[in-house]
C-alpha positions as MATLAB code, in Angstrom:
seq = 'MKAAVWHGRKDVRVEDVPDPPIPPPGQVKVEVACCGICGTDLHEYLGGPIYVPAQDPHPLTGAKAPVILGHELSGKVVDVGDGVSRINKGDRVALCPIIGCLECKWCKSGLMGICPNVAFLGVSWHWGGFAKYVNVYEYMCYHLPEEVPYEVGALVEPFAATVRAVKRVGVKPEETFAVVGTGPVGVMALQAARIAGAGQIIAIEPAEKRQQLAIQCGATAVIDPVKNDAVSEINTLTGGEGVDVVIECAGLEKTGLLAGHIVKRTGRIMVMGVFEEPAVFDFTDLVYGEKTVMGSMGGYGVFDDAIQMMAKKKFNGQPLITGKIKLDDIVSKGFDALIRFKEKHAKILVIPD';
ca = [
      27.078  -14.276  -46.770;
      28.156  -17.883  -46.551;
      31.876  -18.617  -46.282;
      34.118  -21.667  -45.660;
      35.828  -20.851  -42.364;
      39.026  -22.597  -40.981;
      38.678  -23.146  -37.258;
      41.284  -25.792  -36.731;
      42.898  -28.922  -38.235;
      40.124  -30.887  -40.126;
      37.648  -28.317  -38.950;
      36.398  -26.124  -41.841;
      32.778  -25.062  -41.586;
      30.526  -23.281  -44.095;
      28.771  -20.673  -41.963;
      27.129  -17.193  -42.156;
      29.558  -14.262  -41.727;
      29.125  -10.522  -42.258;
      29.643   -9.149  -45.759;
      32.793   -7.178  -46.183;
      32.147   -3.487  -45.509;
      32.375   -0.553  -47.912;
      36.083   -0.871  -49.067;
      38.376    1.481  -47.177;
      40.850    3.799  -49.019;
      43.100    1.765  -51.383;
      40.888   -1.327  -51.367;
      38.126   -2.701  -53.666;
      35.326   -5.153  -53.163;
      35.251   -8.191  -55.472;
      32.242  -10.466  -56.069;
      33.815  -13.915  -56.391;
      33.003  -15.828  -59.569;
      34.945  -18.923  -58.702;
      37.811  -20.006  -56.502;
      40.073  -22.996  -56.834;
      41.049  -25.283  -53.986;
      44.764  -25.031  -53.586;
      47.202  -27.516  -52.162;
      47.807  -24.843  -49.558;
      44.229  -25.111  -48.508;
      44.491  -28.823  -48.217;
      47.723  -28.539  -46.217;
      45.838  -26.118  -43.761;
      42.879  -28.445  -43.554;
      44.973  -31.568  -42.917;
      47.941  -30.272  -40.994;
      47.237  -26.686  -40.047;
      47.925  -24.211  -38.759;
      50.808  -23.722  -41.129;
      50.268  -20.154  -42.362;
      47.079  -19.398  -40.446;
      47.795  -17.224  -37.426;
      46.070  -19.344  -34.845;
      47.559  -18.010  -31.601;
      48.404  -14.343  -32.106;
      46.972  -11.773  -34.653;
      49.047  -11.436  -37.810;
      51.513   -8.542  -37.185;
      50.607   -6.869  -40.433;
      46.906   -7.419  -40.864;
      45.666   -8.256  -37.473;
      43.864  -11.289  -38.763;
      43.588  -14.415  -36.587;
      41.762  -17.702  -36.755;
      39.025  -18.405  -37.511;
      39.740  -17.265  -41.092;
      37.962  -17.610  -44.395;
      40.177  -19.798  -46.796;
      40.535  -19.406  -50.579;
      42.939  -17.342  -52.609;
      42.926  -18.659  -56.269;
      39.988  -16.571  -57.444;
      38.527  -14.482  -60.320;
      35.539  -12.142  -60.066;
      34.087   -8.787  -60.768;
      34.839   -5.449  -58.834;
      31.550   -4.206  -57.342;
      32.789   -1.267  -55.277;
      35.996    0.863  -54.923;
      37.372    2.697  -52.044;
      38.845    6.277  -51.929;
      42.152    6.580  -53.760;
      41.688    3.731  -56.209;
      42.536    4.723  -59.684;
      43.716    1.712  -61.758;
      40.651   -0.496  -60.974;
      37.039    0.420  -61.732;
      33.693   -0.895  -60.732;
      32.650   -3.587  -63.205;
      36.234   -4.749  -64.020;
      36.842   -8.359  -64.406;
      39.889   -9.286  -62.215;
      42.107  -12.130  -61.024;
      43.852  -11.748  -57.667;
      47.360  -12.054  -56.422;
      46.969  -13.181  -52.781;
      50.165  -11.581  -51.454;
      49.896   -8.650  -48.959;
      53.108   -6.902  -48.027;
      54.081   -4.058  -45.767;
      55.112   -1.894  -48.829;
      57.828   -0.322  -46.638;
      60.595   -2.921  -46.313;
      63.516   -3.373  -48.699;
      61.945   -6.480  -50.098;
      58.537   -4.873  -50.888;
      60.343   -1.843  -52.353;
      62.536   -3.990  -54.573;
      59.554   -6.015  -56.025;
      60.014   -9.097  -53.862;
      56.836   -8.674  -51.736;
      56.509  -12.401  -51.327;
      59.437  -12.481  -48.960;
      58.496   -9.417  -46.916;
      59.127  -10.266  -43.248;
      55.584   -9.566  -42.352;
      54.023  -10.920  -45.518;
      50.311  -11.945  -45.254;
      48.016  -13.868  -47.650;
      44.452  -13.629  -48.791;
      42.581  -16.629  -47.537;
      45.051  -17.433  -44.797;
      46.093  -14.310  -42.863;
      43.745  -11.743  -44.153;
      40.211  -10.781  -42.985;
      38.547  -12.213  -46.113;
      38.998  -15.124  -48.459;
      37.825  -16.548  -51.803;
      35.557  -19.181  -50.475;
      32.840  -16.652  -49.936;
      30.584  -14.368  -52.157;
      32.709  -11.183  -51.551;
      36.266  -10.182  -50.610;
      37.847   -6.877  -49.888;
      41.385   -6.627  -51.205;
      44.004   -3.926  -52.019;
      43.939   -2.450  -55.396;
      47.597   -3.615  -56.000;
      46.345   -7.247  -55.673;
      43.941   -6.907  -58.676;
      44.972   -7.700  -62.307;
      42.566   -7.063  -65.304;
      41.126  -10.195  -66.758;
      40.337   -9.867  -70.488;
      37.059  -11.191  -71.977;
      39.063  -13.767  -73.833;
      39.713  -15.512  -70.475;
      36.629  -16.940  -68.865;
      36.205  -16.714  -65.087;
      36.785  -20.462  -64.672;
      40.223  -20.205  -66.280;
      40.752  -16.870  -64.529;
      40.702  -18.842  -61.283;
      43.808  -20.551  -62.474;
      45.813  -17.258  -63.007;
      47.325  -17.336  -59.542;
      48.788  -20.838  -59.555;
      49.770  -20.580  -63.225;
      51.650  -17.222  -62.605;
      53.536  -19.013  -59.852;
      54.772  -21.544  -62.210;
      55.574  -18.840  -64.835;
      57.703  -17.038  -62.245;
      59.397  -20.316  -61.164;
      60.279  -21.144  -64.737;
      61.568  -17.703  -65.258;
      63.660  -17.678  -62.138;
      65.203  -21.050  -62.811;
      65.998  -19.862  -66.341;
      64.560  -22.516  -68.665;
      66.018  -21.998  -72.088;
      64.903  -23.037  -75.484;
      65.513  -26.811  -76.142;
      66.688  -27.578  -72.697;
      65.424  -30.814  -71.093;
      62.964  -30.261  -68.398;
      61.345  -32.575  -65.897;
      58.520  -31.968  -63.286;
      58.114  -34.250  -60.288;
      54.438  -34.528  -59.426;
      51.867  -33.565  -61.995;
      48.999  -32.222  -59.824;
      47.702  -28.856  -60.831;
      50.823  -26.857  -60.189;
      53.025  -29.589  -61.853;
      50.871  -29.564  -64.936;
      50.931  -25.775  -65.088;
      54.762  -25.826  -64.651;
      55.239  -28.091  -67.620;
      52.990  -25.785  -69.678;
      55.060  -22.776  -68.507;
      58.281  -24.645  -69.521;
      56.796  -25.551  -72.901;
      55.839  -21.907  -73.495;
      59.343  -20.932  -72.548;
      60.717  -23.343  -75.244;
      61.969  -26.432  -73.342;
      62.667  -29.279  -75.717;
      62.020  -32.622  -73.942;
      59.424  -32.275  -71.132;
      59.297  -35.309  -68.841;
      56.605  -35.758  -66.229;
      57.178  -38.100  -63.267;
      53.761  -39.067  -61.787;
      52.324  -42.266  -60.400;
      48.567  -41.512  -60.922;
      47.208  -42.605  -64.350;
      44.813  -39.713  -64.794;
      47.467  -37.204  -64.035;
      49.839  -38.880  -66.364;
      47.191  -38.533  -69.158;
      46.697  -34.845  -68.138;
      50.426  -34.279  -68.417;
      50.613  -35.626  -71.979;
      47.442  -33.647  -72.885;
      49.116  -30.466  -71.595;
      52.560  -30.936  -73.370;
      54.679  -33.580  -71.679;
      56.743  -35.498  -74.236;
      57.330  -38.400  -71.840;
      55.802  -39.758  -68.595;
      57.516  -41.970  -66.063;
      55.605  -43.862  -63.378;
      58.028  -43.891  -60.310;
      56.029  -46.758  -58.824;
      56.469  -49.143  -61.729;
      59.910  -47.932  -62.979;
      63.111  -46.621  -61.611;
      62.780  -42.956  -62.371;
      66.451  -42.166  -62.382;
      67.162  -45.026  -64.853;
      64.414  -43.814  -67.101;
      65.612  -40.313  -67.050;
      69.138  -41.452  -67.899;
      67.780  -43.529  -70.895;
      65.724  -40.510  -72.120;
      68.693  -38.077  -71.798;
      71.579  -40.171  -73.027;
      72.859  -40.631  -69.356;
      73.095  -36.977  -68.697;
      70.064  -36.154  -66.661;
      67.761  -33.186  -67.243;
      68.912  -29.568  -67.345;
      66.010  -28.267  -65.149;
      63.732  -30.062  -62.728;
      60.793  -28.570  -60.759;
      59.554  -30.397  -57.704;
      55.862  -29.932  -57.085;
      54.872  -32.788  -54.813;
      56.423  -31.727  -51.435;
      57.456  -35.148  -50.194;
      60.905  -36.238  -48.859;
      61.275  -38.921  -51.458;
      60.320  -36.522  -54.356;
      62.699  -33.927  -53.092;
      65.589  -36.580  -53.172;
      64.490  -37.780  -56.619;
      64.517  -34.154  -58.017;
      68.195  -33.961  -56.980;
      69.143  -37.208  -58.484;
      67.514  -36.795  -61.978;
      69.103  -33.324  -62.688;
      72.301  -33.385  -64.584;
      75.716  -32.053  -63.244;
      75.599  -28.252  -63.200;
      71.743  -28.579  -63.591;
      69.092  -26.531  -61.711;
      66.479  -27.652  -59.302;
      63.407  -25.546  -58.503;
      61.409  -26.517  -55.438;
      57.677  -25.451  -55.468;
      56.149  -28.119  -53.411;
      54.928  -27.436  -49.922;
      56.762  -29.526  -47.301;
      54.838  -29.944  -44.036;
      57.957  -31.168  -42.340;
      61.772  -30.625  -42.803;
      63.096  -33.082  -45.429;
      66.554  -34.617  -46.139;
      68.515  -33.831  -49.236;
      71.491  -35.398  -50.826;
      74.034  -32.628  -50.286;
      76.929  -34.703  -51.327;
      75.448  -35.247  -54.761;
      74.692  -31.516  -54.845;
      78.283  -30.600  -54.016;
      80.014  -33.041  -56.401;
      77.466  -32.385  -59.278;
      77.731  -28.498  -58.751;
      73.954  -28.435  -58.878;
      71.812  -25.277  -58.059;
      68.817  -25.551  -55.825;
      66.315  -22.728  -55.397;
      62.746  -22.139  -54.189;
      59.937  -20.023  -55.599;
      56.843  -18.864  -53.862;
      54.026  -17.149  -55.743;
      53.631  -15.456  -59.055;
      53.918  -11.854  -58.080;
      55.449   -9.665  -60.752;
      54.391  -11.948  -63.621;
      50.541  -11.942  -63.350;
      50.083   -9.843  -66.438;
      52.397  -12.119  -68.385;
      50.456  -15.175  -67.242;
      47.125  -13.598  -68.236;
      48.515  -12.745  -71.629;
      49.644  -16.279  -72.214;
      45.960  -17.382  -71.288;
      44.423  -14.688  -73.526;
      46.627  -15.794  -76.505;
      45.696  -19.504  -75.831;
      49.199  -20.622  -75.151;
      47.992  -22.041  -71.885;
      45.400  -24.874  -71.826;
      43.478  -24.487  -68.604;
      40.142  -26.371  -69.300;
      41.623  -29.924  -68.846;
      42.847  -29.028  -65.347;
      39.324  -28.188  -64.145;
      37.957  -31.619  -63.084;
      35.171  -30.440  -60.788;
      32.892  -27.468  -60.026;
      31.057  -27.546  -56.666;
      28.875  -25.355  -54.501;
      30.312  -23.731  -51.463;
      28.052  -25.867  -49.179;
      29.860  -28.980  -50.567;
      33.364  -27.684  -50.112;
      34.452  -30.359  -47.548;
      32.667  -33.451  -48.809;
      33.070  -32.795  -52.569;
      36.071  -30.558  -52.395;
      38.664  -31.223  -49.618;
      37.751  -34.852  -49.067;
      37.490  -35.636  -52.818;
      40.976  -34.260  -53.317;
      42.392  -36.173  -50.559;
      40.729  -39.505  -51.073;
      40.601  -39.444  -54.789;
      43.471  -37.262  -55.816;
      44.389  -39.477  -58.678;
      41.025  -38.521  -60.311;
      41.247  -34.773  -59.810;
      43.357  -31.828  -60.809;
      41.587  -28.512  -59.923;
      38.265  -28.367  -58.251;
      36.603  -24.888  -58.475;
      34.191  -23.560  -55.768;
      31.240  -21.490  -57.072;
      29.807  -19.230  -54.246;
      26.104  -19.418  -53.699;
];
């Protein structure tokens, strides 16, 4: 089968690789319907290795570069290994990419994402979503109802991550909410906040197309931080208070600082952006404002909730899909398009040949 294989920084090749074997006990084989290009994939392409085990095999999975990328996928189960009972051949599924040891205190307490030896589909696993087939553990699979098309099903993983982040930061009905950066994750975060009952929903985003997308998906106001002073604009919109909750989704030093400055005293800051380098933070402001900062990684534990929101049409996924490409074109029409023309794109889906 063809697959998009990461060999090194700015070196992703579409090449022939062996199909996954008959799934071993506890695993299933999924035929990929479509797989979204994630910001994590772009970070690995531009600045990796970040999560890819490039020097030594991963301690849990044994995977090592070169690896097949891709983890935001939906598809159909075509084979099941021994001991699989919850998932059947023919099931439509969306996948959680997190792989834990299942033995540590974090895995046993439901926090698999912070397992000391955590691995990820499409980064530190033997298979990835930018291919025709993947073998995954049964526990990574979530049933996708017929009401959710495969294209929207490929958005389950990033949407679940925002649902979990909004839940962890405790967005309450009628609270003021802001998202810094309305790329795909940011737009999903504002939708998750809207579904949770947030009142005023403010998007901070310089790209015009993404501003429009934010309004289309539920933002009540949009601030262009290039043309306007975002802190001043937030104060005007909130009567000088600042917002109750802000989610940072851009992963830049300046956006991290901005997130801290626009949240009110005693407010909460959730960081979801992937920072390639350590960044500064205004800790004096944090201390004197008694503000809370936390991070959130992945949507484990809320996949079924996210899928139900999609099935009940509470989540609007179609506007986020700004491109569908063939696997052969993943670099030129996928990675390069998202890097060079990011203001024109939200989510590009890769359709395996």
